[in-house]
C-alpha positions as CSV (number, residue, x, y, z in Angstrom):
1,M,46.7,38.4,53.9
2,I,45.1,35.3,55.8
3,A,45.6,34.7,59.5
4,T,44.8,31.1,60.5
5,T,45.7,28.3,63.1
6,Y,48.5,26.0,62.9
7,S,45.7,23.1,63.2
8,S,43.7,24.4,60.3
9,V,47.0,24.7,58.3
10,R,47.8,21.0,59.0
11,Q,44.2,19.7,58.2
12,N,44.1,21.7,54.9
13,F,47.8,22.2,53.9
14,K,47.2,21.6,50.2
15,E,44.5,24.5,50.0
16,Y,46.9,27.0,51.8
17,C,49.7,26.1,49.6
18,D,47.2,26.7,46.6
19,K,46.2,30.2,48.2
20,A,49.7,31.0,48.5
21,T,50.9,30.0,45.2
22,I,47.9,30.6,42.6
23,D,46.3,33.6,44.6
24,Y,49.5,35.1,46.0
25,E,48.1,35.4,49.4
26,T,50.3,35.4,52.4
27,I,49.1,33.3,55.3
28,I,49.8,34.1,58.9
29,I,50.0,30.8,60.8
30,T,49.4,31.6,64.4
31,R,50.6,29.3,67.1
32,A,49.5,28.9,70.8
33,R,52.8,30.0,72.4
34,G,53.5,32.7,69.8
35,D,56.3,32.4,67.4
36,N,54.0,32.8,64.4
37,V,55.0,31.7,60.9
38,V,54.7,33.2,57.6
39,M,53.8,31.1,54.4
40,M,54.1,32.7,50.9
41,S,54.9,31.6,47.4
42,E,58.4,31.1,46.3
43,A,57.9,34.0,43.6
44,E,56.6,36.4,46.2
45,Y,59.5,35.5,48.5
46,N,62.2,36.1,45.7
47,N,60.4,39.4,44.8
48,L,60.5,40.8,48.5
49,L,64.3,39.5,48.6
50,E,64.9,41.4,45.3
51,N,63.2,44.8,46.5
52,L,65.5,44.8,49.6
53,Y,68.4,44.3,47.9
54,V,67.6,47.3,45.3
55,R,66.6,49.5,48.4
56,R,69.3,48.9,50.6
57,N,71.4,51.1,48.4
58,P,69.8,54.7,48.6
59,K,71.7,55.9,45.5
60,Q,71.1,53.1,43.4
61,Y,67.3,53.1,44.3
62,N,66.9,56.8,43.6
63,E,68.7,56.2,40.1
64,L,65.9,53.6,39.5
65,L,63.0,56.1,40.6
66,Q,64.5,58.7,38.4
67,S,64.7,56.3,35.5
68,I,60.9,55.3,35.9
69,E,60.0,59.0,36.2
70,Q,61.7,59.7,32.7
71,L,59.9,56.7,31.1
72,K,56.7,57.8,32.5
73,Q,57.4,61.3,31.0
74,G,58.2,59.6,27.5
75,K,61.8,60.2,27.6
76,G,62.8,56.4,27.0
77,Q,64.3,55.2,23.9
78,K,63.4,51.7,22.4
79,R,66.3,49.7,21.4
80,E,67.0,46.3,19.7
81,L,68.6,43.7,22.0
82,L,71.9,42.3,20.6
83,D,72.1,38.5,20.1
84,E,75.1,36.7,21.9
């Protein structure tokens, strides 16, 4: 995570966009009067939203965790995908 000023981001906008998209850095843009802003890649943002969606249903999230644990224990089965 990088914290920097609004002025620095304005002067080096491309570099900060590259840090967010290529290096997957989250950038906190500080402002003199507060109300800071966060810059992140669209991929990271979408991932965050997906995780929030999955975790808001405790039953579904626990089933996911149990499935992951079963896979770690070698209890998964490999299957062929069906063609549409």
